[in-house]
C-alpha positions in Angstrom: -16.4 24.9 -33.2 -14.2 21.8 -33.1 -15.5 19.0 -35.3 -15.6 16.6 -32.3 -17.7 19.1 -30.3 -21.4 19.3 -30.0 -23.8 21.8 -28.4 -26.8 20.7 -26.4 -29.6 22.5 -24.7 -30.9 21.3 -21.4 -34.1 22.7 -19.7 -34.6 21.9 -16.0 -38.1 21.8 -14.6 -39.7 23.2 -12.6 -38.2 26.7 -13.2 -37.6 27.6 -9.5 -35.2 30.5 -9.0 -34.1 29.4 -5.5 -33.3 25.9 -6.6 -31.5 27.2 -9.7 -29.4 29.5 -7.5 -28.4 26.6 -5.3 -27.6 24.5 -8.3 -25.3 27.1 -9.9 -23.6 28.1 -6.6 -22.3 31.4 -5.5 -20.9 33.2 -8.6 -21.7 30.1 -10.6 -18.9 28.2 -8.8 -20.7 24.8 -9.2 -21.0 25.3 -13.0 -17.3 26.3 -13.2 -16.5 23.1 -11.2 -18.4 21.0 -13.7 -16.8 22.8 -16.7 -13.2 22.2 -15.3 -13.7 18.6 -14.5 -15.6 17.5 -17.6 -14.0 20.0 -20.0 -17.2 21.5 -21.3 -18.6 25.0 -21.6 -21.9 25.8 -19.8 -24.0 28.9 -20.4 -27.4 29.4 -18.8 -30.3 31.8 -18.9 -32.9 30.9 -16.2 -33.6 27.2 -16.3 -32.2 26.7 -19.8 -28.6 25.5 -20.0 -26.4 25.4 -23.2 -23.5 22.9 -23.0 -20.7 22.6 -25.5 -18.0 20.0 -25.7 -17.3 16.4 -26.6 -20.6 14.5 -27.0 -19.9 12.0 -24.2 -18.8 14.8 -21.8 -21.8 16.9 -22.6 -24.0 14.0 -21.8 -22.2 13.4 -18.5 -22.5 17.1 -17.7 -26.3 17.0 -18.4 -26.6 14.0 -16.1 -24.7 15.8 -13.3 -26.9 18.9 -13.7 -30.1 16.8 -13.6 -28.9 14.9 -10.5 -27.8 18.1 -8.7 -31.0 19.8 -9.5 -32.9 16.9 -8.1 -30.8 17.3 -4.9 -31.9 20.9 -4.5 -35.5 19.7 -3.7 -36.7 20.5 -0.2 -34.3 23.5 0.1 -31.3 21.2 0.3 -28.0 23.1 0.3 -25.4 22.0 -2.3 -21.7 22.1 -1.4 -18.6 21.8 -3.6 -18.1 18.3 -2.1 -21.6 17.3 -3.4 -20.6 18.4 -6.9 -17.2 16.8 -6.7 -18.7 13.4 -5.7 -21.3 13.4 -8.5 -18.6 14.4 -11.0 -16.4 11.5 -9.8 -19.3 9.1 -10.1 -20.1 10.4 -13.6 -16.5 9.8 -14.8 -16.4 6.3 -13.2 -19.8 5.3 -14.7 -19.6 7.1 -18.0 -20.3 3.9 -19.9 -23.3 3.2 -17.7 -25.7 6.1 -18.1 -28.1 6.7 -15.2 -31.7 5.8 -15.8 -33.7 8.9 -14.9 -36.5 8.6 -12.4 -40.0 9.1 -13.7 -41.9 12.1 -12.3 -43.1 11.3 -8.8 -40.9 8.2 -8.5 -38.9 7.8 -5.3 -35.3 6.7 -5.2 -35.7 4.2 -2.4 -32.1 3.4 -1.9 -31.1 7.1 -1.6 -34.0 7.6 0.9 -33.0 4.5 2.9 -29.3 5.7 3.2 -30.1 9.4 4.0 -28.9 10.5 7.4 -31.2 12.9 9.1 -30.0 15.6 11.6 -31.6 18.8 12.8 -29.2 20.8 10.6 -30.2 19.0 7.5 -30.0 15.8 5.5 -26.6 14.1 4.8 -26.4 11.6 1.9 -23.5 9.3 1.1 -22.1 9.7 -2.3 -20.4 7.0 -4.4 -20.6 3.2 -4.0 -18.1 3.0 -1.1 -19.7 5.7 1.0 -23.2 4.1 0.4 -21.8 0.7 1.4 -20.2 2.2 4.5 -23.4 3.8 5.7 -25.4 0.6 4.9 -23.0 -1.4 7.0 -23.3 1.0 9.9 -27.1 0.8 9.8 -26.9 -3.1 9.7 -24.0 -4.0 12.1 -23.2 -3.1 15.6 -19.4 -3.0 14.9 -18.0 -1.5 11.7 -14.6 -0.6 10.4 -14.1 2.3 7.9 -10.6 2.0 6.4 -9.0 4.3 3.9 -7.1 7.5 3.2 -7.9 10.9 4.7 -10.7 12.9 3.2 -12.9 10.0 2.2 -15.7 11.0 4.6 -15.4 7.9 6.9 -15.2 9.9 10.1 -17.7 12.5 9.0 -20.3 9.9 8.1 -19.7 8.0 11.3 -20.4 11.2 13.3 -23.5 11.8 11.2 -24.9 8.3 12.0 -24.1 8.9 15.7 -26.0 12.2 15.8 -29.0 10.7 14.0 -29.0 7.7 16.5 -28.8 10.1 19.4 -31.6 12.4 18.1 -33.8 9.4 17.3 -33.2 8.2 20.9 -31.7 4.9 19.6 -28.7 5.6 21.9 -28.3 7.6 25.1 -24.9 9.1 24.4 -22.0 9.4 22.0 -18.4 8.6 22.9 -15.6 9.9 20.8 -12.4 8.0 21.4 -8.9 8.4 19.9 -5.5 7.0 20.7 -3.2 9.8 22.0 -0.3 9.0 19.7 0.5 11.7 17.2 3.9 11.8 15.5 5.7 10.9 18.6 4.0 13.3 21.0 2.5 12.1 24.3 -0.3 13.6 26.4 1.9 14.1 29.4 4.0 16.7 27.7 0.9 18.8 26.8 -0.3 21.6 29.1 -3.8 21.5 30.8 -6.2 19.0 32.2 -7.3 15.8 30.5 -9.9 17.6 28.3 -7.5 20.2 27.2 -4.9 17.6 26.4 -7.1 15.4 24.3 -9.2 18.0 22.6 -6.7 18.9 19.8 -6.6 15.2 18.8 -10.4 15.1 18.6 -10.8 18.4 16.6 -12.1 16.7 13.4 -14.8 15.0 15.4 -15.8 18.2 17.1 -15.9 20.1 13.8 -18.4 17.5 12.5 -20.5 17.7 15.6 -20.6 21.5 15.5 -21.8 21.4 11.9 -24.6 18.9 12.7 -25.7 20.0 16.1 -24.5 23.6 16.6 -22.0 24.9 19.1 -24.5 25.5 21.9 -26.0 22.0 21.8 -22.6 20.3 21.6 -21.4 22.3 24.6 -24.6 21.4 26.5 -24.3 17.7 25.7 -20.7 17.6 26.8 -21.6 19.3 30.1 -24.3 16.7 30.7 -21.9 13.9 29.5 -24.3 13.0 26.7 -21.3 13.5 24.5 -18.1 12.2 26.1 -14.5 12.6 24.7 -11.7 10.4 26.0 -8.3 9.0 25.1 -8.4 5.3 24.4 -6.5 4.4 27.5 -9.4 5.6 29.6 -11.8 3.0 28.2 -10.1 0.1 30.1 -12.5 -1.5 32.6 -15.6 0.1 31.3 -18.7 -1.5 29.8 -20.5 0.8 27.3 -24.2 0.3 27.0 -26.7 2.2 24.9 -24.0 4.3 23.3 -22.6 5.1 19.8 -18.9 4.9 20.1 -16.4 6.2 17.4 -12.8 5.2 17.6 -10.9 7.5 15.2 -7.3 7.2 14.0 -7.4 3.5 15.0 -4.2 2.7 13.0 -2.4 4.1 16.1 -3.8 1.5 18.5 -1.8 -1.5 19.5 -3.2 -5.0 19.2 -3.9 -5.0 22.9 -5.7 -1.7 22.8 -7.9 -2.7 19.9 -9.0 -5.9 21.6 -9.6 -3.9 24.8 -11.8 -1.4 23.0 -13.8 -3.9 21.1 -14.6 -5.9 24.3 -16.0 -2.7 26.0 -19.1 -2.7 23.8 -22.3 -3.5 25.7 -26.0 -3.9 25.0 -27.7 -1.4 22.7 -24.4 0.0 21.6 -22.9 0.5 18.1 -19.2 1.2 17.4 -17.5 2.6 14.3 -13.7 2.2 14.0 -12.0 4.5 11.4 -8.4 4.5 10.3 -5.8 4.6 7.6 -3.1 1.9 7.9 -0.7 3.9 5.7 -0.5 6.7 8.4 0.8 4.8 11.4 2.6 6.7 14.1 3.3 3.8 16.5 6.9 3.1 17.7 8.9 1.0 15.3 8.3 -2.7 15.7 4.8 -2.2 17.1 2.0 -3.8 15.0 -1.1 -1.7 14.4 -4.2 -2.9 16.1 -6.2 -1.9 13.0 -4.0 -4.0 10.8 -4.3 -6.9 13.2 -8.1 -6.6 13.5 -8.4 -6.7 9.7 -6.6 -10.0 9.8 -8.4 -11.5 12.8 -12.0 -10.2 12.4 -12.5 -10.1 8.7 -14.8 -13.1 8.5 -16.7 -12.6 11.9 -20.4 -12.3 11.4 -21.9 -9.0 12.5 -18.8 -7.0 11.9 -18.7 -4.8 8.8 -15.6 -3.7 6.9 -15.7 -0.8 4.4 -12.6 0.1 2.4 -12.1 3.5 0.7 -9.7 4.4 -2.0 -8.0 7.5 -3.3 -10.9 8.0 -5.8 -13.2 8.4 -2.8 -11.5 11.5 -1.5 -14.0 14.4 -1.2 -11.6 17.2 -0.3 -9.7 19.4 -2.7 -9.0 17.6 -6.0 -5.3 17.9 -5.2 -5.7 15.7 -2.1 -6.8 12.8 -4.3 -3.8 13.3 -6.6 -1.5 13.5 -3.6 -2.8 10.2 -2.2 -2.5 8.5 -5.5 1.1 9.8 -6.0 2.1 8.4 -2.5 0.5 5.1 -3.3 2.3 4.9 -6.6 5.7 5.7 -5.0 5.3 3.3 -2.0 4.3 0.5 -4.4 7.8 0.6 -5.8 9.6 0.4 -2.4 10.8 -3.0 -1.0 8.8 -4.3 1.9 11.5 -3.4 4.5 11.2 0.3 3.6 7.4 0.5 3.9 5.7 1.7 7.0 6.9 -0.4 9.9 3.5 -0.8 11.5 1.7 -2.3 8.5 
């Protein structure tokens, strides 16, 4: 054994085979994920785990295993994303060890921010996701701004589903500007729904996961869930609705103002976007960038900003975002995205 390495035994209680199986993942994929990220070795027999590596990393791995095991309570499913987010938090807060809860003690903040849907519980991970969900709960208008893969759209849909099922709103509206890499709706085949559906696929995927295919189809037929391009919001007043405007970096200033002034009584709106991914014509300023400047200090409007470290997709996605950020930081202003 390397002189800088140590071996530590961790025993997780209670010894529940189902919970341990969820903790380890299929073919121990969650354990392998922890090993790769924290550079430790993990062996286990039942609820006893043996961890070998640098002392600080072994401690971090123990903390992650304890936290994940706590999350398996109440038959909660663990995904690779859950493991990734806890690992990221562990690496960020390695100098601030988590204070474990006493037996029977309730984590009130986690309980407060948990999003409940029929398909299960969804918990924000990391400080930025928690702040984002907290803002959505507190404010009627919220902006989620940051790179792809940070969970901003997924969490917005989760909050919308919870509000619908709790009868806090009567319907969900999914809105997106139909500007994608120079393509326009008129050149696409089919009716309005067939034209706009490809642009709303990420929102549909989240809805299917939380409500199931049949319920989503039924809600769309009954117009409980409505999908529409942003241009079709003009002239409407949206009451008792949860409205999500996705890819808002591709709105113009006029479109953003129009959208924000559609919001009526009993409604909540979440606007998501990434101002580094603007597809507007050259010389057109993004409505998202403009709103960040104009509305930043308006009471009742929440702004949540995500960074590359918040990416919850494949680890390479985070590295890609960071590489692009680093490269673009070296460019002169006139070579940066024209819409920023």
